[in-house]
Structures are given as structure tokens and as C-alpha cells.
Residue frames as qw, qx, qy, qz and C-alpha x, y, z in Angstrom:
[[0.627, 0.446, -0.352, 0.533, 12.03, -15.84, -19.74],
 [0.108, 0.338, -0.503, 0.788, 11.56, -14.33, -16.34],
 [0.514, -0.608, -0.604, -0.042, 9.83, -14.63, -13.00],
 [0.193, -0.853, 0.130, -0.466, 9.58, -11.93, -10.38],
 [0.524, 0.155, -0.667, 0.506, 12.33, -12.36, -7.81],
 [0.559, -0.751, -0.276, -0.220, 11.45, -12.20, -4.14],
 [0.770, -0.256, -0.203, 0.548, 14.91, -11.27, -2.81],
 [0.047, 0.973, -0.194, 0.113, 16.95, -8.37, -1.66],
 [0.763, 0.259, -0.401, 0.436, 20.66, -8.95, -1.69],
 [0.577, -0.779, -0.165, 0.182, 21.84, -8.37, 1.89],
 [0.236, 0.879, -0.319, 0.264, 24.55, -5.81, 2.36],
 [0.687, 0.204, -0.585, 0.381, 27.85, -6.96, 3.74],
 [0.024, 0.312, -0.512, 0.800, 27.53, -4.77, 6.82],
 [0.140, -0.337, -0.905, 0.217, 24.26, -6.50, 7.70],
 [0.128, 0.229, 0.229, -0.937, 22.25, -3.30, 7.32],
 [0.294, -0.194, -0.704, -0.617, 19.59, -4.84, 5.12],
 [0.357, -0.061, 0.484, -0.796, 16.25, -4.25, 6.81],
 [0.795, 0.111, -0.169, -0.572, 14.24, -6.80, 4.85],
 [0.865, -0.196, 0.455, -0.076, 14.09, -10.58, 5.31],
 [0.087, 0.596, -0.705, -0.375, 16.75, -12.50, 3.39],
 [0.699, 0.148, 0.690, -0.114, 14.60, -15.52, 2.61],
 [0.335, -0.018, 0.687, 0.645, 14.94, -16.57, -1.04],
 [0.077, 0.567, 0.691, 0.442, 11.45, -15.34, -1.86],
 [0.130, -0.766, -0.318, 0.543, 11.41, -11.88, -0.23],
 [0.493, 0.792, 0.311, 0.181, 11.19, -8.87, -2.61],
 [0.181, 0.971, -0.099, 0.124, 13.59, -6.34, -4.15],
 [0.860, -0.211, 0.064, 0.461, 17.09, -7.71, -4.19],
 [0.203, 0.966, -0.090, 0.131, 19.65, -4.90, -4.11],
 [0.820, -0.181, 0.034, 0.542, 23.37, -4.43, -4.11],
 [0.085, -0.887, 0.108, 0.441, 25.56, -1.35, -3.98],
 [0.757, 0.635, -0.005, 0.156, 27.03, -0.82, -7.45],
 [0.102, 0.849, -0.455, 0.248, 30.05, 0.95, -5.98],
 [0.632, -0.469, 0.595, -0.164, 30.63, -1.86, -3.48],
 [0.921, 0.260, 0.291, 0.017, 30.36, -4.42, -6.26],
 [0.573, 0.770, -0.190, 0.206, 32.91, -2.57, -8.36],
 [0.101, -0.792, 0.531, -0.283, 35.39, -2.08, -5.53],
 [0.601, -0.406, 0.651, -0.225, 35.26, -5.41, -3.75],
 [0.863, 0.191, 0.466, -0.050, 34.70, -7.72, -6.69],
 [0.433, -0.305, 0.557, 0.640, 37.32, -6.44, -9.02],
 [0.473, 0.637, 0.600, 0.103, 34.83, -5.07, -11.53],
 [0.032, -0.743, 0.157, 0.650, 36.80, -2.01, -12.53],
 [0.152, 0.335, -0.722, -0.586, 37.47, -3.97, -15.75],
 [0.820, 0.111, 0.011, -0.562, 34.46, -5.73, -17.37],
 [0.290, 0.330, -0.897, -0.054, 34.74, -9.48, -17.31],
 [0.811, -0.293, -0.357, -0.358, 33.52, -12.51, -15.44],
 [0.226, -0.504, 0.711, -0.435, 34.06, -13.97, -11.97],
 [0.708, 0.001, -0.660, -0.250, 33.84, -17.70, -11.50],
 [0.813, -0.472, -0.323, -0.111, 33.32, -20.21, -8.70],
 [0.695, 0.030, -0.373, 0.614, 36.85, -19.82, -7.39],
 [0.078, 0.284, -0.188, 0.937, 35.94, -16.32, -6.28],
 [0.457, -0.561, -0.583, -0.370, 32.61, -17.31, -4.73],
 [0.555, -0.506, -0.488, 0.446, 33.75, -16.87, -1.14],
 [0.279, -0.042, -0.030, 0.959, 34.87, -13.31, -1.92],
 [0.309, -0.066, -0.109, -0.942, 31.34, -12.27, -2.81],
 [0.229, -0.266, -0.936, -0.023, 29.17, -14.96, -1.27],
 [0.066, 0.370, 0.526, -0.763, 27.25, -12.28, 0.64],
 [0.258, 0.069, -0.416, -0.869, 25.40, -11.53, -2.60],
 [0.619, -0.240, -0.595, -0.453, 22.98, -14.34, -1.89],
 [0.576, -0.570, 0.282, -0.514, 23.23, -14.32, 1.87],
 [0.408, -0.379, 0.809, -0.186, 23.37, -17.63, 3.70],
 [0.826, 0.237, 0.413, -0.302, 21.28, -19.61, 1.24],
 [0.857, 0.458, 0.181, 0.153, 23.80, -20.05, -1.53],
 [0.478, -0.510, 0.335, 0.632, 26.92, -19.09, -3.38],
 [0.432, 0.770, -0.176, -0.435, 27.82, -17.25, -6.53],
 [0.861, 0.121, 0.411, 0.273, 28.95, -19.43, -9.40],
 [0.464, 0.140, 0.297, 0.823, 29.75, -16.59, -11.80],
 [0.131, 0.833, 0.266, -0.467, 29.04, -12.91, -12.27],
 [0.531, 0.338, 0.409, 0.660, 29.37, -11.66, -15.83],
 [0.098, -0.803, -0.222, 0.544, 29.93, -7.91, -15.68],
 [0.462, 0.228, 0.471, 0.716, 30.56, -7.22, -19.36],
 [0.093, -0.663, -0.279, -0.688, 27.88, -4.55, -18.97],
 [0.224, 0.037, -0.625, 0.747, 28.46, -2.86, -15.63],
 [0.402, -0.064, 0.146, -0.902, 24.94, -1.41, -15.56],
 [0.863, 0.013, -0.038, -0.503, 23.34, -4.83, -16.14],
 [0.025, 0.424, -0.904, 0.047, 25.50, -7.69, -14.81],
 [0.850, -0.066, -0.344, -0.394, 24.24, -11.26, -14.89],
 [0.255, -0.493, 0.757, -0.346, 24.74, -13.68, -11.98],
 [0.775, -0.051, -0.601, -0.190, 24.61, -17.47, -11.77],
 [0.245, -0.466, 0.636, -0.564, 24.14, -18.72, -8.21],
 [0.514, -0.170, -0.840, -0.031, 23.41, -21.96, -6.38],
 [0.311, -0.324, 0.311, -0.838, 20.72, -21.30, -3.77],
 [0.106, -0.227, -0.952, 0.174, 18.24, -23.06, -1.52],
 [0.340, -0.446, -0.367, -0.742, 14.53, -22.33, -1.74],
 [0.453, -0.379, 0.400, -0.701, 12.24, -22.06, 1.25],
 [0.938, -0.060, -0.017, -0.341, 11.00, -25.61, 0.61],
 [0.688, -0.486, 0.521, 0.142, 14.58, -26.89, 0.89],
 [0.836, 0.452, 0.248, 0.187, 15.10, -27.55, -2.82],
 [0.418, -0.524, 0.338, 0.661, 18.58, -26.74, -4.06],
 [0.577, 0.744, 0.335, 0.041, 18.45, -24.76, -7.30],
 [0.460, -0.122, 0.267, 0.838, 20.69, -22.99, -9.75],
 [0.211, 0.863, 0.398, -0.227, 19.49, -19.55, -10.76],
 [0.432, 0.211, 0.248, 0.841, 20.40, -17.01, -13.40],
 [0.082, -0.815, -0.425, 0.384, 19.55, -13.48, -12.30],
 [0.364, 0.595, 0.201, 0.688, 19.51, -10.24, -14.28],
 [0.309, -0.590, -0.321, 0.673, 20.37, -6.95, -12.59],
 [0.293, 0.730, 0.272, 0.554, 19.68, -3.40, -13.67],
 [0.336, -0.007, -0.302, 0.892, 21.00, -0.10, -12.39],
 [0.128, -0.833, -0.532, 0.084, 18.50, 1.92, -10.39],
 [0.371, 0.546, 0.032, 0.751, 19.32, 5.46, -11.49],
 [0.371, -0.814, -0.063, -0.443, 17.83, 6.97, -8.33],
 [0.756, -0.631, 0.174, -0.025, 19.71, 4.90, -5.74],
 [0.316, 0.707, -0.632, -0.026, 22.74, 3.93, -7.86],
 [0.548, -0.272, 0.766, -0.196, 22.15, 0.35, -6.76],
 [0.321, 0.162, -0.829, -0.428, 22.07, -2.82, -8.81],
 [0.624, 0.005, 0.453, -0.636, 18.63, -4.37, -8.42],
 [0.117, 0.024, -0.945, -0.305, 17.55, -7.89, -9.37],
 [0.538, 0.085, 0.295, -0.785, 13.78, -7.96, -9.82],
 [0.906, 0.188, -0.035, -0.377, 13.43, -11.26, -11.64],
 [0.574, -0.320, 0.734, 0.168, 14.94, -14.70, -12.01],
 [0.467, 0.498, -0.458, -0.570, 15.66, -15.46, -15.67],
 [0.728, 0.144, -0.653, -0.154, 16.31, -19.20, -15.24],
 [0.494, -0.465, 0.602, -0.420, 15.93, -21.69, -12.39],
 [0.776, 0.143, -0.588, -0.175, 16.78, -25.40, -12.42],
 [0.827, -0.519, 0.158, -0.146, 16.85, -27.97, -9.62],
 [0.187, 0.641, -0.741, 0.074, 20.21, -29.46, -8.68],
 [0.958, -0.134, -0.163, -0.195, 20.52, -33.23, -8.34],
 [0.858, -0.133, -0.138, 0.477, 24.14, -33.26, -7.25],
 [0.379, -0.637, 0.036, 0.670, 26.99, -30.86, -6.63],
 [0.075, 0.558, -0.308, -0.767, 26.41, -28.37, -9.40],
 [0.108, 0.088, 0.892, 0.430, 24.47, -30.84, -11.59],
 [0.438, 0.149, 0.064, -0.884, 21.26, -29.31, -13.04],
 [0.346, 0.241, 0.904, -0.067, 18.16, -31.46, -13.48],
 [0.174, 0.080, -0.405, -0.894, 16.37, -30.67, -16.78],
 [0.247, -0.302, -0.887, -0.249, 13.40, -32.94, -16.01],
 [0.196, -0.655, -0.628, 0.371, 11.69, -30.53, -13.57],
 [0.108, 0.664, 0.205, 0.711, 10.17, -27.10, -14.13],
 [0.411, -0.295, -0.549, 0.665, 10.93, -24.95, -11.10],
 [0.083, 0.097, 0.050, -0.991, 9.40, -21.61, -12.09],
 [0.398, 0.416, 0.697, -0.428, 5.62, -21.51, -11.73],
 [0.479, 0.645, -0.037, -0.595, 5.02, -19.63, -14.95],
 [0.188, 0.385, -0.836, -0.342, 7.02, -22.25, -16.88],
 [0.201, 0.163, 0.948, -0.186, 4.68, -24.86, -15.43],
 [0.427, 0.596, 0.394, -0.554, 1.70, -22.79, -16.59],
 [0.353, 0.600, -0.455, -0.555, 3.15, -22.41, -20.10],
 [0.057, 0.170, -0.971, -0.161, 3.65, -26.16, -20.30],
 [0.311, 0.372, 0.785, -0.385, 0.08, -26.70, -19.07],
 [0.440, 0.647, 0.034, -0.622, -1.15, -24.36, -21.80],
 [0.232, 0.458, -0.753, -0.412, 0.87, -26.29, -24.36],
 [0.099, 0.032, 0.992, -0.075, -0.68, -29.55, -23.15],
 [0.378, 0.486, 0.575, -0.539, -4.21, -28.13, -23.50],
 [0.290, 0.453, -0.400, -0.742, -3.90, -27.33, -27.19],
 [0.853, 0.240, 0.224, -0.405, -6.17, -29.33, -29.46],
 [0.747, 0.537, -0.390, -0.035, -3.33, -30.48, -31.69],
 [0.902, -0.326, 0.051, 0.279, -0.55, -32.90, -30.77],
 [0.127, 0.954, -0.271, -0.035, 2.28, -30.39, -30.72],
 [0.931, -0.024, 0.062, 0.359, 5.71, -31.60, -31.77],
 [0.547, 0.337, 0.021, 0.766, 7.72, -28.76, -33.28],
 [0.331, -0.871, -0.297, 0.207, 8.23, -25.95, -30.76],
 [0.447, 0.499, -0.091, 0.737, 9.99, -22.60, -31.13],
 [0.460, -0.733, -0.354, 0.356, 10.90, -20.59, -28.02],
 [0.283, 0.717, -0.020, 0.637, 11.56, -16.89, -28.52],
 [0.350, -0.733, 0.350, -0.467, 13.53, -15.99, -25.41],
 [0.849, 0.065, -0.519, 0.081, 15.44, -19.23, -24.96],
 [0.458, -0.801, 0.292, -0.251, 17.51, -17.82, -22.10],
 [0.161, -0.549, 0.816, -0.083, 19.69, -20.38, -20.33],
 [0.452, 0.159, -0.798, -0.366, 17.45, -23.17, -21.58],
 [0.297, -0.053, 0.807, -0.507, 15.38, -24.40, -18.61],
 [0.695, 0.341, 0.294, -0.560, 12.08, -24.65, -20.51],
 [0.618, 0.543, -0.482, -0.302, 13.74, -25.91, -23.69],
 [0.138, 0.359, -0.910, 0.156, 15.71, -28.59, -21.81],
 [0.482, 0.068, 0.701, -0.520, 12.56, -29.76, -20.02],
 [0.746, 0.448, 0.049, -0.490, 10.58, -30.08, -23.24],
 [0.496, 0.542, -0.663, -0.142, 13.48, -31.86, -24.94],
 [0.146, -0.283, 0.898, -0.305, 13.72, -34.32, -22.04],
 [0.676, 0.200, 0.480, -0.522, 10.17, -35.47, -22.82],
 [0.408, -0.086, 0.813, 0.406, 11.39, -36.80, -26.19],
 [0.400, 0.598, 0.688, 0.094, 8.15, -36.05, -28.06],
 [0.146, 0.953, 0.109, -0.241, 9.12, -32.45, -28.78],
 [0.660, 0.273, 0.137, 0.687, 11.52, -30.98, -31.33],
 [0.223, -0.909, -0.215, 0.277, 12.60, -27.68, -29.84],
 [0.552, 0.349, 0.022, 0.757, 14.53, -24.76, -31.24],
 [0.312, -0.775, -0.312, 0.452, 15.33, -21.64, -29.26],
 [0.383, 0.670, 0.120, 0.625, 16.03, -18.05, -30.25],
 [0.467, -0.795, -0.193, 0.336, 17.86, -15.53, -28.07],
 [0.407, 0.850, -0.057, 0.329, 19.77, -12.33, -28.76],
 [0.359, -0.841, 0.379, -0.138, 22.13, -12.53, -25.75],
 [0.699, 0.403, -0.572, 0.149, 25.40, -14.32, -26.40],
 [0.052, -0.441, 0.688, -0.575, 26.26, -14.03, -22.70],
 [0.726, -0.122, 0.372, -0.565, 23.07, -15.77, -21.56],
 [0.912, 0.284, -0.233, -0.181, 23.54, -18.53, -24.14],
 [0.444, 0.484, -0.673, 0.341, 27.10, -19.08, -22.93],
 [0.309, -0.333, 0.641, -0.619, 26.00, -19.27, -19.30],
 [0.872, 0.046, 0.098, -0.478, 23.29, -21.73, -20.30],
 [0.821, 0.360, -0.443, 0.026, 25.81, -24.02, -21.95],
 [0.308, 0.457, -0.673, 0.493, 28.35, -23.78, -19.11],
 [0.135, -0.173, 0.687, -0.693, 26.10, -23.94, -16.04],
 [0.672, 0.130, 0.346, -0.642, 22.67, -25.24, -17.06],
 [0.432, -0.063, 0.871, 0.223, 23.80, -28.04, -19.38],
 [0.568, 0.632, 0.178, -0.496, 21.90, -26.48, -22.27],
 [0.374, -0.190, 0.769, 0.482, 22.50, -28.58, -25.39],
 [0.507, 0.624, 0.555, -0.214, 19.51, -27.47, -27.41],
 [0.450, 0.388, 0.439, 0.674, 19.34, -26.09, -30.92],
 [0.129, -0.814, -0.287, 0.487, 19.56, -22.33, -30.52],
 [0.461, 0.619, 0.240, 0.589, 19.74, -19.39, -32.92],
 [0.350, -0.471, -0.201, 0.784, 21.61, -16.31, -31.68],
 [0.084, 0.338, 0.485, 0.803, 19.31, -13.73, -33.21],
 [0.304, 0.073, 0.264, -0.912, 16.59, -11.18, -32.55],
 [0.422, 0.287, 0.829, -0.230, 13.18, -12.86, -32.43],
 [0.503, 0.708, 0.184, -0.460, 11.53, -10.66, -35.06],
 [0.244, 0.660, -0.599, -0.383, 14.43, -11.06, -37.47],
 [0.242, -0.134, 0.961, 0.025, 14.37, -14.84, -36.97],
 [0.497, 0.480, 0.665, -0.285, 10.68, -15.00, -37.86],
 [0.387, 0.757, -0.120, -0.513, 11.14, -12.69, -40.84],
 [0.292, 0.561, -0.714, -0.299, 13.69, -14.99, -42.48],
 [0.506, -0.153, 0.816, -0.232, 12.31, -18.27, -41.09],
 [0.497, 0.211, -0.637, -0.550, 11.58, -21.02, -43.62],
 [0.167, -0.069, -0.963, 0.199, 10.35, -23.46, -40.96],
 [0.547, -0.453, -0.276, -0.648, 6.87, -24.08, -39.60],
 [0.068, 0.152, -0.813, 0.558, 6.11, -24.78, -35.93],
 [0.347, -0.511, -0.777, -0.121, 3.18, -26.30, -34.12],
 [0.381, -0.871, -0.295, 0.098, 3.60, -23.75, -31.32],
 [0.397, 0.512, -0.233, 0.725, 5.67, -20.62, -30.75],
 [0.543, -0.678, -0.395, 0.299, 6.36, -19.70, -27.11],
 [0.227, 0.736, -0.074, 0.633, 7.14, -16.02, -26.48],
 [0.711, -0.612, -0.249, 0.240, 9.11, -15.63, -23.24],
 [0.510, 0.422, -0.041, 0.748, 10.98, -12.34, -23.48],
 [0.356, -0.602, -0.375, 0.608, 11.87, -9.67, -20.94],
 [0.218, 0.853, 0.203, 0.430, 11.21, -5.98, -21.48],
 [0.521, -0.182, -0.277, 0.787, 13.24, -3.13, -20.05],
 [0.022, -0.347, -0.201, 0.916, 11.68, 0.07, -18.69],
 [0.236, -0.190, -0.605, -0.736, 8.40, -0.45, -20.54],
 [0.608, -0.289, 0.018, -0.739, 4.74, -0.67, -19.59],
 [0.970, -0.168, -0.053, -0.169, 5.16, -4.44, -19.12],
 [0.440, -0.621, 0.640, 0.107, 8.06, -6.47, -17.72],
 [0.207, -0.095, 0.896, 0.381, 7.29, -9.03, -20.46],
 [0.761, 0.177, 0.291, 0.552, 7.01, -9.12, -23.39],
 [0.203, -0.319, 0.152, 0.913, 8.73, -6.13, -25.03],
 [0.436, 0.568, 0.244, -0.654, 6.34, -3.91, -26.96],
 [0.324, 0.459, -0.600, -0.570, 7.62, -5.04, -30.39],
 [0.073, 0.013, -0.994, -0.076, 6.24, -8.50, -29.61],
 [0.206, 0.553, 0.767, -0.253, 2.64, -7.38, -29.46],
 [0.191, 0.491, -0.196, -0.827, 2.48, -5.23, -32.57],
 [0.790, 0.465, 0.134, -0.376, 0.49, -5.90, -35.73],
 [0.462, 0.661, -0.580, -0.117, 3.76, -6.60, -37.57],
 [0.111, -0.374, 0.898, -0.205, 4.94, -9.21, -35.08],
 [0.660, 0.153, 0.601, -0.424, 1.58, -10.96, -34.87],
 [0.741, 0.578, -0.132, -0.314, 1.59, -11.19, -38.67],
 [0.277, 0.605, -0.747, 0.016, 5.14, -12.63, -38.63],
 [0.287, -0.220, 0.879, -0.312, 4.39, -15.25, -36.00],
 [0.735, 0.300, 0.403, -0.456, 1.11, -16.25, -37.64],
 [0.601, 0.607, -0.432, -0.291, 3.08, -17.04, -40.80],
 [0.306, 0.406, -0.853, 0.116, 5.01, -19.80, -39.03],
 [0.109, -0.122, -0.929, 0.334, 2.48, -21.16, -36.51],
 [0.391, -0.518, -0.500, -0.574, -1.22, -21.36, -35.70],
 [0.683, -0.642, -0.345, 0.050, -0.54, -21.40, -31.96],
 [0.298, 0.544, -0.348, 0.703, 1.26, -18.85, -29.82],
 [0.638, -0.641, -0.401, 0.148, 1.73, -18.86, -26.05],
 [0.253, 0.668, -0.165, 0.680, 2.94, -15.58, -24.55],
 [0.530, -0.413, -0.512, 0.535, 4.32, -14.87, -21.09],
 [0.019, -0.749, -0.135, -0.649, 2.92, -11.53, -19.89],
 [0.599, -0.384, -0.476, 0.517, 4.31, -10.01, -16.70],
 [0.255, -0.288, -0.192, 0.903, 3.90, -6.75, -14.83],
 [0.098, -0.203, -0.358, -0.906, 2.03, -3.63, -15.82],
 [0.417, 0.159, 0.492, -0.748, -1.61, -2.89, -15.17],
 [0.578, 0.374, 0.715, -0.123, -4.75, -4.39, -16.66],
 [0.457, 0.820, 0.022, -0.345, -4.83, -1.83, -19.45],
 [0.050, 0.670, -0.685, -0.281, -1.29, -2.75, -20.55],
 [0.377, -0.063, 0.923, 0.030, -2.12, -6.46, -20.54],
 [0.564, 0.580, 0.513, -0.288, -5.31, -5.84, -22.50],
 [0.323, 0.775, -0.336, -0.426, -3.26, -4.21, -25.27],
 [0.102, -0.342, 0.914, 0.194, -1.41, -7.51, -25.71],
 [0.432, 0.295, 0.828, -0.201, -4.68, -9.43, -25.67],
 [0.475, 0.724, 0.206, -0.457, -6.31, -7.08, -28.18],
 [0.215, 0.671, -0.563, -0.432, -3.47, -7.26, -30.70],
 [0.115, -0.159, 0.972, 0.128, -3.32, -11.05, -30.75],
 [0.443, 0.411, 0.703, -0.375, -7.13, -11.25, -30.85],
 [0.424, 0.635, -0.184, -0.619, -7.10, -9.62, -34.29],
 [0.468, 0.446, -0.701, -0.300, -5.58, -12.80, -35.77],
 [0.316, 0.049, -0.933, 0.163, -6.17, -15.53, -33.18],
 [0.660, -0.595, -0.336, -0.312, -8.75, -16.85, -30.75],
 [0.274, 0.446, -0.566, 0.636, -7.29, -15.86, -27.40],
 [0.694, -0.639, -0.276, -0.183, -7.66, -16.61, -23.70],
 [0.053, -0.708, 0.552, -0.436, -5.76, -15.98, -20.48],
 [0.820, -0.276, -0.485, 0.131, -4.44, -18.55, -18.04],
 [0.030, 0.623, -0.387, 0.679, -3.69, -16.96, -14.67],
 [0.667, -0.322, -0.657, 0.141, -3.51, -19.32, -11.69],
 [0.451, -0.874, -0.070, -0.170, -4.01, -17.87, -8.23],
 [0.666, -0.654, 0.221, 0.283, -0.75, -16.69, -6.72],
 [0.705, 0.152, 0.353, 0.596, 1.08, -16.46, -10.05],
 [0.075, -0.657, 0.037, 0.749, 2.47, -13.05, -11.06],
 [0.047, -0.212, 0.674, 0.706, 2.51, -14.04, -14.72],
 [0.682, 0.434, 0.284, -0.515, -0.44, -14.02, -17.13],
 [0.345, -0.134, 0.815, 0.446, -0.15, -16.60, -19.91],
 [0.546, 0.490, -0.030, -0.679, -1.85, -15.66, -23.17],
 [0.496, 0.057, 0.837, 0.224, -2.91, -18.58, -25.36],
 [0.429, 0.576, -0.131, -0.684, -3.58, -17.62, -28.99],
 [0.442, 0.010, 0.870, 0.218, -4.77, -20.24, -31.49],
 [0.466, 0.290, -0.355, -0.757, -6.22, -20.46, -34.97],
 [0.927, 0.104, 0.164, -0.320, -8.40, -23.32, -36.24],
 [0.706, -0.288, 0.582, 0.281, -6.22, -26.34, -36.87],
 [0.648, 0.742, -0.102, -0.140, -4.33, -26.01, -40.08],
 [0.887, -0.082, 0.187, 0.414, -1.15, -27.38, -41.57],
 [0.034, 0.917, -0.274, -0.288, 1.82, -25.10, -42.03],
 [0.912, 0.280, 0.101, 0.281, 4.22, -26.08, -44.75],
 [0.573, -0.380, 0.159, 0.708, 7.84, -25.10, -45.12],
 [0.316, 0.912, 0.133, -0.224, 8.07, -21.74, -46.82]]
């Protein structure tokens, strides 16, 4: 559900001391400036018509499509930007409030899709490297996967790509109504999605899946992904009830934190890492011997 961002949001007065290329690190924005200049005294959303008023948020490489500030400490931004390779993309960024600096910081990109026209997203390309790695892991499985569940659907980039290949039946699960709305409005997400917590969905699930993809962000934990409840004995038992194959996006933390994820899944699955050079994300592939899951 996320990839490390490489940006700092330049300040309006030009005082940003770091490069403003789309892939430089630690994007920041004054929370007070955001509230004052962008009309955020009342929670709500700002759309494309206001883009010029706060276009400095993404510097010279793009424009804001919408900022949803329903939660002032964690606003969500949709922006149209240009990558260093010249590709025009639409991004969904999460922000969090840095309690020390009182600045809103975006340290990851939740969704990224290529644009094929003015504001038209292209679901047939995977733009985030870790999404490409997750798809590669899916392709390496010994079975011919068809039914896919994505915990951490987000705005739907990975789901839309898999659906565009026709051979997959995809359902997504996400607990953020705001992200799901932004996906429908700006990323042309038309997939089957359940607005629900992932663990609760699995607990009541009567379906079986060939593969479950776990792509969930954590907040202020040992790992940036997944949250700790998604590498517990309880969760592994829940997911193993609906699928013999699980692919998990693991981001951040140190080796010890990542090994805790590996160890928990290894109790029920055969596990391995996929970690291409230059990729911040570690992809855990967990599989059982081929078996047939029936509807419960």
C-alpha cells in the first residue's frame, strides 16, 4: 500500500534547502501555513479548482488535484506530477504530523498511476517498484492463481492492474472510506471492494482465495508496513484459513523487525524473501503445499 517517498514539499518562500526533484527525500509542509493559506480551519476537501492556490505543495513538477483534510493531523493529497524519467503520474500521498517540528510530512506514496491523457489514469502499468515485485512474486507461484484478495486496497492501482489482465478475479479490503472515495474519483477504481478492517474481513469471510496480498501501512511502529496485528499468530491463522498463499509487503524497520514477520509466517508456511537491489521494500512470499480451499 505504500512506497517510500523521495520528496520534500518546498516552502512557498523558497527556503527549502533540499532538491525538489520528485524522488528526493522527506517531503515537508508547515501545518500552520497549510491551515492559514488553504482554508483548512474547517475540515473538508479542496479540489482542482483551487490547485493554483496551493500548487507550491508539489513544486514545479505538478499540481494538486485534491487535499482531503478531514483529519488535520493526517491529510491526504492527490496530485498530478512528473517523474524524473518524464512520465506523468497521478499520486496519492499520506501525510502525518511531526510532533517535534509541527510540520506535515509525507514519507510515502500510497498510490501511483501513469497518466495517458489530461487526468486519465492508465491501469495497465505498475508504476511503483514494490508493486512490480509483488506481481512478480504472484507470477512465480506454482499454482495458476485466479482469485486474489488484497488487504490494503488503497486507491486501487494494484487491483486495477490485475483486473486489466482479465485472468484474475480481484477483491479488495480497506478500512479508509476517504481513500476508497479518492480511488473512485481520481484513479478510476471500479473494483470490488469491502470497506472493512482486514482482520475482521478474514474472520467472517466465507470465500477462498488462491492468493492473499497484504499491503498495509503501519503508523509509529517498528515497521512502516505491515502493522503489527498482521504478523501475529492470530492473523496468520486467519489468513491460512482462506488461502494457501500469502504475499506481504514489508517496509522499514531493521533486520530484527523484519525477521519477526518472517518467523511468524514460517510457523504455518514455507517462506522466502524477494528483495531486488535498490528496492526499499521486502516482499515476503508464504506458501503451503498446493491444496484446494473450499467455500466455508
